[in-house]
C-alpha positions as a Markdown table, in Angstrom:
| # | Residue | x | y | z |
|---|---|---|---|---|
| 1 | Met | 167.7 | 154.8 | 60.1 |
| 2 | Lys | 164.4 | 153.3 | 58.9 |
| 3 | Leu | 161.8 | 153.6 | 61.7 |
| 4 | Leu | 158.4 | 151.9 | 61.9 |
| 5 | Leu | 156.0 | 154.1 | 63.9 |
| 6 | Asp | 153.6 | 152.5 | 66.3 |
| 7 | Thr | 150.1 | 153.9 | 66.0 |
| 8 | His | 150.2 | 156.0 | 69.1 |
| 9 | Val | 153.6 | 157.4 | 68.2 |
| 10 | Trp | 152.3 | 158.8 | 64.8 |
| 11 | Ile | 149.3 | 160.1 | 66.5 |
| 12 | Trp | 151.5 | 161.9 | 69.1 |
| 13 | Leu | 153.9 | 163.1 | 66.5 |
| 14 | Leu | 151.0 | 164.9 | 64.8 |
| 15 | Thr | 149.1 | 166.0 | 67.6 |
| 16 | Asp | 151.2 | 166.1 | 70.9 |
| 17 | Pro | 155.0 | 165.7 | 70.3 |
| 18 | Asp | 155.7 | 166.4 | 73.9 |
| 19 | Arg | 154.4 | 163.0 | 74.8 |
| 20 | Leu | 157.2 | 161.4 | 72.8 |
| 21 | Ser | 160.5 | 160.5 | 74.6 |
| 22 | Gly | 163.4 | 162.7 | 73.9 |
| 23 | Ala | 165.2 | 160.0 | 71.9 |
| 24 | Ala | 162.1 | 159.2 | 69.9 |
| 25 | Arg | 161.4 | 162.8 | 69.1 |
| 26 | Ser | 165.0 | 163.3 | 67.9 |
| 27 | Ala | 165.0 | 160.3 | 65.8 |
| 28 | Leu | 161.5 | 161.2 | 64.2 |
| 29 | Leu | 162.6 | 164.7 | 63.4 |
| 30 | Ala | 166.2 | 163.7 | 62.1 |
| 31 | Pro | 166.2 | 164.4 | 58.3 |
| 32 | Asp | 168.1 | 161.4 | 57.4 |
| 33 | Asn | 165.7 | 158.8 | 59.1 |
| 34 | Gln | 162.9 | 157.4 | 57.1 |
| 35 | Leu | 159.5 | 157.2 | 58.8 |
| 36 | His | 157.3 | 154.2 | 57.9 |
| 37 | Leu | 153.6 | 153.8 | 58.8 |
| 38 | Ser | 152.0 | 150.4 | 58.6 |
| 39 | Ser | 148.6 | 150.0 | 57.0 |
| 40 | Ala | 147.9 | 148.2 | 60.2 |
| 41 | Ser | 147.9 | 151.5 | 62.0 |
| 42 | Thr | 145.3 | 153.1 | 59.7 |
| 43 | Trp | 143.3 | 149.9 | 60.1 |
| 44 | Glu | 143.6 | 150.1 | 63.9 |
| 45 | Ile | 142.6 | 153.9 | 63.9 |
| 46 | Ser | 139.6 | 153.1 | 61.7 |
| 47 | Val | 138.4 | 150.2 | 63.8 |
| 48 | Lys | 138.7 | 152.2 | 67.0 |
| 49 | Ala | 137.1 | 155.3 | 65.7 |
| 50 | Ala | 134.2 | 153.2 | 64.4 |
| 51 | Ala | 133.8 | 151.5 | 67.9 |
| 52 | Gly | 133.8 | 154.9 | 69.6 |
| 53 | Arg | 137.1 | 154.3 | 71.3 |
| 54 | Leu | 139.0 | 157.0 | 69.4 |
| 55 | Glu | 137.6 | 160.5 | 68.8 |
| 56 | Leu | 138.5 | 162.1 | 65.3 |
| 57 | Asp | 137.4 | 165.4 | 63.9 |
| 58 | Gly | 136.0 | 164.1 | 60.8 |
| 59 | Ser | 135.9 | 160.9 | 58.9 |
| 60 | Pro | 138.9 | 158.5 | 59.3 |
| 61 | Ala | 139.2 | 158.1 | 55.4 |
| 62 | Ser | 139.7 | 161.8 | 54.8 |
| 63 | Leu | 141.7 | 162.7 | 57.9 |
| 64 | Leu | 144.2 | 159.8 | 57.6 |
| 65 | Gln | 144.9 | 160.4 | 54.0 |
| 66 | Glu | 145.6 | 164.0 | 54.7 |
| 67 | Ala | 147.7 | 163.2 | 57.8 |
| 68 | Ile | 149.8 | 160.6 | 56.0 |
| 69 | Val | 150.7 | 163.1 | 53.2 |
| 70 | Ala | 151.3 | 165.9 | 55.7 |
| 71 | Ser | 153.5 | 163.8 | 58.0 |
| 72 | Gly | 155.7 | 162.5 | 55.1 |
| 73 | Val | 155.6 | 158.9 | 56.2 |
| 74 | Val | 156.3 | 156.0 | 53.8 |
| 75 | Ala | 153.2 | 153.8 | 53.6 |
| 76 | Leu | 154.0 | 150.2 | 54.4 |
| 77 | Pro | 151.3 | 147.7 | 53.1 |
| 78 | Ile | 150.7 | 144.3 | 54.7 |
| 79 | Glu | 152.3 | 141.7 | 52.7 |
| 80 | His | 151.8 | 138.0 | 52.9 |
| 81 | Ser | 155.2 | 137.6 | 54.4 |
| 82 | His | 154.2 | 139.9 | 57.2 |
| 83 | Ala | 151.1 | 137.9 | 57.8 |
| 84 | Leu | 153.1 | 134.6 | 57.9 |
| 85 | Gln | 155.5 | 136.1 | 60.3 |
| 86 | Thr | 152.8 | 136.9 | 62.8 |
| 87 | Gly | 152.1 | 133.1 | 63.1 |
| 88 | Arg | 155.7 | 132.5 | 64.0 |
| 89 | Leu | 155.8 | 135.1 | 66.9 |
| 90 | Pro | 155.6 | 134.0 | 70.5 |
| 91 | Arg | 152.3 | 135.0 | 72.3 |
| 92 | His | 153.9 | 137.8 | 74.3 |
| 93 | His | 151.3 | 140.3 | 72.9 |
| 94 | Arg | 147.7 | 139.5 | 72.1 |
| 95 | Asp | 146.9 | 142.8 | 70.1 |
| 96 | Pro | 146.8 | 141.7 | 66.5 |
| 97 | Phe | 147.8 | 145.2 | 65.3 |
| 98 | Asp | 150.8 | 145.2 | 67.6 |
| 99 | Arg | 151.8 | 141.7 | 66.4 |
| 100 | Met | 151.6 | 142.8 | 62.8 |
| 101 | Leu | 154.0 | 145.7 | 63.6 |
| 102 | Val | 156.5 | 143.4 | 65.2 |
| 103 | Ala | 156.3 | 141.0 | 62.2 |
| 104 | Gln | 156.7 | 144.0 | 59.7 |
| 105 | Ala | 159.7 | 145.3 | 61.8 |
| 106 | Gln | 161.2 | 141.9 | 61.7 |
| 107 | Val | 160.7 | 141.1 | 58.0 |
| 108 | Glu | 161.7 | 144.5 | 56.7 |
| 109 | Arg | 164.4 | 145.1 | 59.2 |
| 110 | Leu | 163.0 | 148.3 | 60.7 |
| 111 | Thr | 163.3 | 149.8 | 64.1 |
| 112 | Leu | 160.0 | 150.0 | 65.9 |
| 113 | Val | 159.4 | 153.2 | 67.7 |
| 114 | Ser | 156.9 | 152.7 | 70.5 |
| 115 | Ala | 156.2 | 153.3 | 74.2 |
| 116 | Asp | 154.8 | 149.7 | 74.4 |
| 117 | Arg | 157.0 | 147.8 | 76.8 |
| 118 | Gln | 155.8 | 144.4 | 75.6 |
| 119 | Phe | 157.7 | 144.8 | 72.4 |
| 120 | Ala | 161.0 | 144.3 | 74.3 |
| 121 | Asp | 160.0 | 140.6 | 74.7 |
| 122 | Tyr | 160.3 | 140.1 | 70.9 |
| 123 | Glu | 163.5 | 139.9 | 68.8 |
| 124 | Val | 163.0 | 143.3 | 67.3 |
| 125 | Glu | 164.8 | 146.6 | 67.7 |
| 126 | Val | 162.7 | 149.2 | 69.6 |
| 127 | Leu | 163.4 | 152.8 | 70.2 |
| 128 | Trp | 161.8 | 154.7 | 73.1 |
| 129 | Ser | 164.2 | 155.6 | 75.9 |
């Protein structure tokens, strides 16, 4: 299964896996599943760290690069097709980072792993329970 990790899911996977649901933890640790991390997530972490809304033990640039390699996720860049898809989405969610994740999951046919209940309002497969 190809999984797209919401930002908080990736952070919890690295720092506090007990916060993940049992189903999510099992899927993330299954060796046959491919984990994807959107560049929107690194963008979100960088923005929140710069605004003082997220504390990091070091610079986002060095920490994020190391964490990406260590976690073995596949980097998912933002493509024009993803950006265009965000404009087609209904306005269930106002957060631009989350809207991008929904668009990427739809375009790339990925299952989104998230605790965010608002994703259920979109036509996207979500794993959490």
